[in-house]
N, C-alpha and C positions, 0 to 999 in steps of 0.2 A: 480376634481376627486382625493384624494388623491394616491400620489406614492409611491412602496414601495422601502425601504432601498437599496439603489447602492449595488453595488457588493465592492468599492473602500471602501465607507463608512463602511462595514460591517468587511473588511479589517482593518480599522483603528480602529473599536468596540473592533475586535478579539486579536490585538497589542496592546489594553488598556490595556485589562482583562488579559492579560499575564503579563505583567509587574511585572518583581520582582517574580514571581511564577516557579521558577525552574523545569525543568523537568512536566510540568504539561499542554503544549500545547495540548496534545490531549484531556487532559481531560476538556479545558478549550471552545475550540472549541464544543468539545459534548454536554455537558452543554446548550451554547448558541445556538446551531441547534435545540437541544431537547425544547430548551422555544421556540425557533421561530414556530417550526411545534406544539406547544402546548402539548407537552408529558413532561414527569416526568423524570431526572436519578438518579441512584444509585450508590453513591462512595462507595467502597470497599477500607477496607485498615483501618492499625492498627490507634492509635492518633498522631498526631502532622504530618500530612502529607497534610495539606492545605488545606482540606474537607471543614471545614466551611468558613475559608479566601475565597474557590472558590465562594461559594454562595454569603457571601457577596458582593463580586465583581459584583456579574450577576446582582442582584439587580438593580445596575447601567447603566445597558444595556439598562432596560425600564422608559422611562421618567412614573412618579407621581407612579411608583410602591412602594407599603409598602411592608417591610419586617417583616417577622415570624421568629423564631430560640428559638426552644426549644429542650432540651435534653432530652428522654424519658427515664421511668425506669417502672419497673411492678407497681411503686406504686403512677406511675402519674393518675390524676384526667381527667375528661373530661375539667371541669373548667379550664386548664391549656391550653386548645390548644383552644377550643370553647367560650370560657368566662363565666363567673356568671352571674348565675341564675338572673333574673328581678325581683326583690322585687314586682318591682309597677304591674306586670303581674301576679304576683302571687296573687296580691291584688283584682285583676279582675281574678282570676282560671284559667287562661294563663303562660302556659311553655315556658318561651322563657330567649333566655341568651340577654346579653347585648354583643354584638360580635366584639367591636369597639378595632381595637387595639390588636386585636388576628387573628386566622387563618384566620377565613373566612373572613375579610376583607385584606388578606393579597398578593400582585400581587408576587412577592418570597417567599416562605420558605423554611427555613433548620430546616429539624427534625433529631437529630442524635441519634443514638441508636436506630434507628425507630423498631425496631422486638420486642425489650424489653417493648413495650407497651404493656396493656391489651386487653382483646377483646372489649370491651367497645369502645375504642378510636380507633381499628384496625374498627371496622365495620363501624364507622361514616365517619374514611377517606376512606374509601373503593367509599363512593358515591362521595364527595369534590373531590377526585383524578380523578376518572374517570368523570364523568356529570360535574362538578365544579357547584354545587351545594348543598345545604347546608341544613338539615330539621331544621327549626328554631320554634319548637312549632308545630304548626299544616298547618304553613307555610315552601316549599321548596322554597327559595332564590336563586339568581343565586350568583356567585361570582364571583370573580377579579381574581380568581386565575391565574399564570400564565403557574410557573412550581415550581415543590417541588422537590428540592434536598435531596433526602436520605442518609443517613451516616448510614454504619456498620460498624465492625471489621469482620464478617463472613457472608456467606449466610444461613439463616436460613433452618435448617433441618428439623422444625416443617409439616406436612403437612396442618394441620390448617392455618397456615404464607404465604402457595404458591399464593393463592386468591390474596391477598396482596402485594407478592412478584411482581406477572405478570403486575400489575401496573405500572411499571417500567420500561419503552420500553429497557432505557438504563441502562447498568451494566458496571458501569468503576472501572474496581481495580485499586488503588494507593499506590503507594511503596515509601519507601524512598526514597530522593536522591542518586543515585546513586554514585560511587566511582570518578567517573570524574568530577562531579560534584558538589564535597565534599568540594574543597573550595571555589570555588561561592561562595558557601551556608551561607561559616564561615564570608568572607566579604561584604553578602548583608547591604546597609546601610539604617535603617529605613524598615518600613514595608507598610509602605502608598503606595496605588495605585494608578496609573495613571490614572484619574476616566477618564469615556469620554464624550470629550466633546458636544455628536451631540445624545444623547439616541434617544432608538425607540419609534415614539410615537404609542398609540393603532391603531390609521388609519394607521399608515404603515403597522401595525403586520397585519390588516385587507385587507391591499389591495396585501400582500403577500400569504392570506389564496387562495384571486381569481385567485391571477399567479399560484399557486402552483396547484391547481384544474383544471387548463386547461393546465400541464404540460403532453406528452403523455409520454408511458411506451409500448416502444418498442418493436418487437418480439424477438434481441438477449438477452436484459434483462431481459422479460418474461421467456425465457428459462433455462440463468443464474439462475436465484430464482427456477425454479424448481428441477436443480442440485443440489443448498445449499438445498430445502427441504428434497431430497434422503441423500445426506448428513448425515443433522442433524437424520433423521429416521432408519441411519447404526449405530450414534453415541449412540443412544437411547436419544436422547435429544428432549421431548417435547414442540412443537411451537403451541400455538394456532392460529385457525384462526384470532380471532382478532389482535395477536402481527403480523400476518404478514400483515393486511391490517394498522396497525400502521405503518411495517415498511416499506412499499412503500409509506406510507403520509411520512415519513421522507427523504426517496430517492429524491420525491415532492419537498420536501421543500431544499433539498438542490440542485436540479436541477434549481428549481425555484429562487432565492435568489443570484445564480449564474450568471446570466442571463442567464441561457438557456430552454427553449423550451421541451425538451427531458431528460429523465432518461440516464447518460452514464454507461458504464459498469465499470466506474469508479469510480461512484460513491458507489458503490457494496464495496467500503474497510469497509463501515461501519455495513454490514450485522453481524460479529465477537462479534461488543458489541449487536447487537439489540436478535439473537440467542441465547448466548451461554448464558446457565443456574448456569455452574460453572466456576469461576477463569480461573480451569486449562483447561476448555475448549477453551478458546479463542483461545490460541497459536496455536493450532489444526487448526479450523479455520480461523485464518487471515492465514496461510498458506498458506491453499489449495488457499482463495479468491486470493490472491497474486501470484501466481502460476500458476494457473488453468485460472482464470475469466483474471486478469490482467498481465498476462503475465509476470511477474515478474520475471523468472529466464530463467537468461541465455541462448541462445540458440545454439548449437552448429550444424556442418552438418559432420555427422558420415561417412556418402559415400563418400562424398568429402575428409576425411583425408584419407581416406582409397585408394582412385583412388592417392591423391598426394604422399601417402607413396610407391605403385607403381611403379610409374615414376620415383621416384626419386633413388629408389632401380635399376630401369633400366640403368637410365643417370649414376650412381656408375660403373655398370657393363663396360657400352660401354668406360666409361671414360678410365677405367684401363683394357681394353680389348688388345693387343698387336699384331705389325706382329709374323709372324711364319717365320722366319729367321735366318740369323746365328749370327747377332747381340748381342744375348742374352749375350752366351759366352762376347765377348767383354764389355759389359757392366759389368757380374759382376765382371773381372780381373778389371777394372777401378774402382768399388767402393771397392776391398777386400786394391788396394793401396793406395786408397786414404788418406791422414793423414796431417799432420799442415806443414805452409810453400807454399811459392810460386807454386813450382810443385802440391803439393795437390792441391791448389784452380784451377789449368789447369786441372789438372785429375777429378773436380769435374765439370768443364764446359763443360771438353769431355763426362762424364759421363751423363749430362743433355740432350747434344746434340744426344748422342745415344738413350737415354732415348724417344724423341720427335720424331728422328724417328722410332722408333719400336712403337710408337703408333698407334694402328686399322683406318685406313682410312676407308672412311664410302662412299658410291655415294649420288649425290643431291638427287634420289628420296629417299634413305633411311631415310635421315635428313629432307627433305622436307612433307614424312609420320609420322615423330615422330611430329614435330610442326603442323603437321596439326590437328593430333589427341588430342596435350594440347590446341591449338587454339578450338577445338570443347566444349573440356571440362571447357573452359574460360568461352565459350560464355555460358553454362549451365548454371555454376556460374552465372555470371552474372543476368542471369534469376532468379535464387534463391535469390539472392543476391536483388534484385528490388524491390520484395516485401516486406522485413523483412527492408531495408532503408523507404519504404512510409511507413512502419508502423508505426519504431521509430519515423518519424517526427511526424504522426499524432497523436501517441503518447503524445508527446513532445507540441504540440498544446493545447490536452484536458489536458495538466499538469497545462499549462498556466489559463486555465479555473477551475480549484480545489480551489476554495474559501475554503472551509473546511478540505482538507484534510495534515497532521503535515507534516511540510517542512520534514523530516525525514524522513515520509513512501514516499513522493510524490521522494525525492533523491533514495532512493530507489530504485524505481522502472524506473526512468528515468536513472540512472547507470544502471538497469538490459538489457534495452536494447540498449545500447552506448554499452556495453562489445556483447552485439551478434553481431553487427555490426563489433564493431573490432575482435570478433572470424572468419566471414566469409574474412572480408579483410585479416588480414593475411596469413590466406591458400590461398586465390589469391595471395599473395606476392611471396608464396614459388612456387605458380605455374609459375608464369614469371618466378622465377629463376631458375625451371626445365625448362623452355620454351629455356633462355635465353642457357642452358648449350646445350642442344642438337643442337640449330641451330649453336653454337659454337663449335661442332665436327669436326677433320679433314674429313678435302675433298679430293678426289681421284675421279676426273672427267672421269677415264681412265677404272675406276670399272663398271663393267654389271650392267644394272639396274637393282635393284630388290628394291620392297618396303619390308620393316619387318610385319612379322603376327600383326596385332593391340595388342598391350598391354592389354590385361584382369584385370577385375576390377570387382568390384560388381554392376553390371548394376542396377539389381534390387531396388537396393536402391537408386540408384537416380533417379529412372523413378516418 
């Protein structure tokens, strides 16, 4: 029985397709994943942003896939896409096309300015894209189509084009290379891609479909998708039932091809490109997915910060507190006469000695009570830190299993969770310093044993 391509092989394939395409990691991965899922992708952006280059490379990812490319205009005719009429068939009163070498025989197709085609072409494309079938005369024939990569400068505003627009599950904005990558763009050598050495066979694609259908959709993912549905409703984004089903299929394909039997929450990074109806909606959806579902926002602990500040303030008060005796006048005099020279140095030593004598002493019970309260706070902090640490480790493990996530996004999520741990670790360090400060307060065992009132802070926030 044929096996589906391994994650390692797919990773090598992604690397080959990305080679030389600056800042196109996201688009390359989305296009290849869409093709494996049997979906179509729309690239939205100005000319000269490597949209056609990406589509041409995608052909080489699939063994034996024929490639077809056309620039569409309002003057395009069906013959340009579907082939000329067969004169021999017309002689027999049959209306058939010679499709060999045209779109009905292609595995990967690139349709540039796809929404500029006339209604006759768009209506024929609807069935071809959705059903992978083409009406040739009186017969409806099955096509080998794997994926159509459409390209457009802008999203169509015409209501009549919305049905065709909805056939593209993934809508990927493509922008010119950033200023940071501009120098590298200028120094690229040649334009020949590193072609994949082991393209995916039809049998492997079929095996992946079988594995995809066995992938489970757990309750956390279903709940997250329900949240996403509520969000797009509030933003007035229309998402059809068919699109939700296709999105789930894409998520399952991502999981299966990564060697997993369950869709992970991290797979939901794909949602914005499936749900956004306009490029401007992509960023808010992505921010919501990253922050709400993936935990990509660093977590702080305000209750712990308030507690530490309260203890630091109290330590400052107790450290600076002075004994009530007659040494205060001597200390003031010593400070007043201190000046340059050896005598002044001795005077400063005397002043320091007086300061130490004037420091308030505390009973052992007082110090033990302060240290005990800090130990309790440290224990509570460790209980707070433990799940954060476990979650961060689990996230790092999950990120390593993410075959399709762009490295930049994976790095951002990893750094966010590391920052959460660092935030708490820094606060723990401050707590330990305060504890050491209370433990080092001057002690007078002769003082009456009296425990201080517990330091109050926002207990409710820590609960």
